[in-house]
C-alpha positions as CSV (number, residue, x, y, z in Angstrom):
1,M,-48.1,-29.0,-15.5
2,D,-45.9,-30.0,-12.7
3,K,-45.4,-33.7,-12.0
4,K,-47.6,-35.0,-9.2
5,I,-45.7,-35.9,-6.0
6,K,-46.8,-39.4,-4.8
7,V,-47.2,-39.4,-1.1
8,L,-47.9,-42.3,1.3
9,V,-49.5,-41.3,4.6
10,L,-49.7,-44.1,7.1
11,G,-52.1,-44.5,10.0
12,V,-54.9,-42.3,8.5
13,G,-57.3,-43.4,11.2
14,G,-55.4,-41.2,13.7
15,N,-56.0,-37.5,14.4
16,V,-52.5,-36.4,13.6
17,S,-52.3,-38.3,10.3
18,I,-55.7,-36.8,9.4
19,G,-54.2,-33.4,10.1
20,I,-51.4,-34.2,7.8
21,L,-53.8,-35.1,5.0
22,K,-55.7,-31.8,5.5
23,A,-52.4,-29.9,5.4
24,L,-51.5,-31.6,2.1
25,S,-54.9,-30.9,0.7
26,N,-54.8,-27.2,1.5
27,S,-51.1,-26.7,0.6
28,G,-51.5,-26.3,-3.1
29,I,-49.0,-29.1,-3.6
30,N,-49.7,-31.2,-6.7
31,A,-49.8,-34.5,-4.9
32,F,-51.4,-37.9,-5.4
33,I,-52.1,-39.2,-1.9
34,F,-52.1,-42.9,-0.9
35,G,-53.6,-43.4,2.5
36,A,-52.9,-46.5,4.6
37,C,-54.4,-47.8,7.8
38,V,-55.1,-51.1,9.7
39,Q,-58.8,-50.1,9.9
40,R,-60.9,-50.7,6.8
41,Y,-63.1,-47.7,7.4
42,A,-60.5,-45.2,8.6
43,A,-61.8,-41.6,8.5
44,G,-58.8,-40.3,6.7
45,F,-59.5,-42.4,3.6
46,A,-62.0,-39.8,2.6
47,L,-59.1,-37.4,2.0
48,C,-57.0,-39.7,0.0
49,D,-56.8,-40.5,-3.7
50,A,-56.1,-44.2,-3.0
51,S,-56.8,-46.3,0.1
52,L,-54.7,-49.2,1.3
53,L,-55.0,-51.7,4.2
54,C,-51.7,-52.2,6.0
55,P,-50.2,-54.3,8.8
56,Y,-49.6,-53.0,12.3
57,A,-46.2,-51.2,12.7
58,N,-45.0,-53.8,15.2
59,H,-45.7,-56.8,12.9
60,E,-42.9,-58.4,11.0
61,S,-44.7,-57.9,7.7
62,F,-45.0,-54.1,8.1
63,L,-41.7,-52.9,6.7
64,P,-41.7,-55.3,3.7
65,W,-45.3,-54.1,3.0
66,V,-44.2,-50.4,3.0
67,K,-41.2,-51.2,0.8
68,K,-43.4,-53.1,-1.7
69,V,-46.0,-50.2,-1.8
70,V,-43.3,-47.6,-2.3
71,E,-41.6,-49.5,-5.1
72,K,-44.8,-50.5,-6.9
73,N,-46.2,-47.0,-6.9
74,N,-43.0,-45.0,-7.2
75,I,-43.8,-43.2,-3.9
76,D,-41.8,-40.0,-3.4
77,L,-42.6,-39.3,0.3
78,V,-43.7,-41.3,3.3
79,L,-45.0,-39.8,6.5
80,S,-47.3,-40.5,9.4
81,G,-48.7,-39.0,12.6
82,V,-48.7,-42.3,14.5
83,E,-45.9,-42.7,17.1
84,E,-45.5,-46.4,16.7
85,I,-45.2,-46.1,12.9
86,N,-42.6,-43.3,13.2
87,N,-40.5,-45.3,15.6
88,T,-40.5,-48.3,13.2
89,L,-39.7,-46.1,10.2
90,A,-37.0,-44.1,12.0
91,A,-35.2,-47.3,13.0
92,F,-35.5,-48.6,9.4
93,G,-33.8,-45.6,8.0
94,V,-34.0,-45.7,4.1
95,I,-36.4,-47.5,1.8
96,N,-34.7,-46.5,-1.4
97,N,-32.8,-43.5,-2.9
98,N,-36.0,-42.2,-4.6
99,C,-38.2,-42.0,-1.5
100,Q,-37.9,-39.8,1.5
101,L,-39.0,-40.8,4.9
102,L,-40.3,-37.7,6.6
103,V,-40.1,-38.9,10.2
104,P,-38.4,-37.5,13.3
105,E,-34.8,-38.7,14.0
106,K,-34.6,-41.8,16.2
107,H,-32.8,-40.0,19.1
108,N,-35.6,-37.4,19.3
109,L,-38.3,-40.0,19.3
110,D,-36.5,-41.8,22.1
111,T,-36.2,-38.6,24.1
112,F,-39.7,-37.3,23.7
113,S,-41.5,-40.6,24.1
114,D,-40.1,-40.8,27.6
115,K,-41.6,-38.3,30.1
116,L,-38.5,-38.3,32.3
117,K,-36.1,-37.7,29.4
118,T,-38.5,-35.0,28.1
119,V,-38.4,-33.1,31.4
120,N,-34.6,-33.4,31.6
121,W,-34.4,-32.0,28.0
122,L,-36.6,-29.1,29.0
123,A,-34.5,-28.4,32.0
124,D,-31.2,-28.6,30.0
125,N,-32.7,-26.0,27.5
126,N,-34.0,-23.7,30.2
127,I,-37.7,-24.3,29.4
128,N,-40.3,-24.2,32.1
129,H,-41.5,-27.6,33.2
130,P,-43.3,-29.2,36.1
131,K,-41.3,-30.5,39.1
132,T,-40.7,-34.2,38.4
133,L,-39.3,-37.2,40.4
134,D,-38.0,-40.5,39.0
135,L,-39.8,-43.1,41.0
136,D,-37.2,-45.7,40.2
137,E,-35.3,-44.0,43.0
138,Y,-37.9,-45.3,45.5
139,Y,-39.3,-42.1,47.0
140,S,-41.6,-42.6,50.0
141,F,-45.0,-41.0,49.9
142,D,-44.0,-38.4,52.4
143,Q,-40.9,-37.5,50.4
144,V,-42.9,-37.0,47.2
145,K,-45.6,-35.0,49.1
146,S,-43.0,-32.7,50.6
147,R,-41.4,-32.0,47.2
148,L,-44.5,-31.7,45.0
149,A,-47.4,-31.1,47.5
150,L,-50.9,-32.7,47.2
151,P,-52.4,-33.6,44.9
152,F,-49.6,-34.8,42.6
153,I,-49.6,-36.9,39.4
154,V,-48.0,-40.3,38.9
155,K,-47.8,-41.5,35.3
156,P,-45.7,-44.0,33.3
157,K,-42.4,-42.8,31.9
158,I,-43.5,-44.1,28.5
159,G,-47.2,-43.9,27.5
160,K,-49.7,-41.7,25.9
161,G,-53.4,-40.6,26.0
162,S,-53.3,-40.4,29.8
163,A,-53.2,-44.2,30.1
164,G,-52.0,-45.2,33.5
165,L,-52.2,-41.7,35.0
166,F,-53.1,-41.3,38.7
167,I,-53.9,-38.2,40.6
168,I,-52.6,-38.9,44.1
169,E,-54.3,-37.4,47.1
170,N,-53.3,-39.9,49.8
171,E,-50.7,-42.5,50.8
172,E,-53.1,-45.4,50.1
173,Q,-53.4,-44.4,46.4
174,Y,-49.6,-44.0,46.1
175,L,-48.8,-47.4,47.7
176,G,-51.4,-49.1,45.5
177,I,-49.5,-48.5,42.3
178,E,-47.7,-51.6,40.9
179,D,-44.3,-51.5,39.3
180,I,-43.9,-47.9,40.5
181,K,-40.3,-47.7,39.3
182,L,-41.7,-47.4,35.8
183,Y,-43.4,-44.1,36.7
184,V,-42.6,-40.5,37.4
185,A,-44.3,-38.3,40.0
186,Q,-45.1,-34.9,38.7
187,Q,-46.3,-31.6,40.1
188,H,-50.0,-31.1,39.5
189,I,-50.5,-28.0,37.4
190,G,-53.7,-26.2,36.6
191,D,-57.2,-27.7,37.1
192,A,-59.8,-29.8,35.2
193,E,-60.5,-26.8,32.9
194,T,-56.8,-26.2,31.8
195,E,-54.3,-28.1,29.8
196,Y,-50.6,-27.5,29.4
197,T,-48.5,-28.7,26.5
198,C,-45.2,-27.8,24.9
199,G,-45.2,-27.0,21.2
200,V,-42.1,-26.2,19.2
201,Y,-42.5,-24.4,15.8
202,K,-39.6,-24.1,13.4
203,S,-40.0,-21.8,10.4
204,K,-38.5,-22.1,7.0
205,F,-36.6,-18.9,7.8
206,G,-34.7,-20.6,10.6
207,Y,-36.2,-19.1,13.7
208,T,-37.8,-21.3,16.4
209,E,-40.7,-20.5,18.8
210,I,-41.7,-22.4,21.9
């Protein structure tokens, strides 16, 4: 019988980490899964062989905690679907020679965590994207309206879950946004019933689909 691979999945209260757990469970891989989360009753614990409480990724105790768990349990693989955790792990680099951190590279995290950098990357790679303006360049309402039309979207360059997103329909709304230089203005695409996203899939055979 093949040796069990010991896997540590962090942030198992989040949807993406739960998806990782489901993928591992359905993969046929002979794995023993340690699940970790800051929440005592995280939903993902139901899919794990062992459950652990861990510190938040931005706490000074997080990386020492991960290292201790990895060494104590001879963990082979660490991964997570939580952005904050992946950023911390990517900056950390290597735990030890026997454990692989399966996280995105730091430069990719830095690019795709920033909406302006993401749009620039899409443009550089000839991929369709909404018209976008960097509001650090102090566009007036009329300038934005003439380029994007009404309504348009204003959202933080760095953020997630639609936090801080505004649908702008008039000048009063636009002028009421504080620290506007931290935002981008973006073409409003679709309607309340539609959603646009960009997914990239790379196969083990080398081809990529977008």
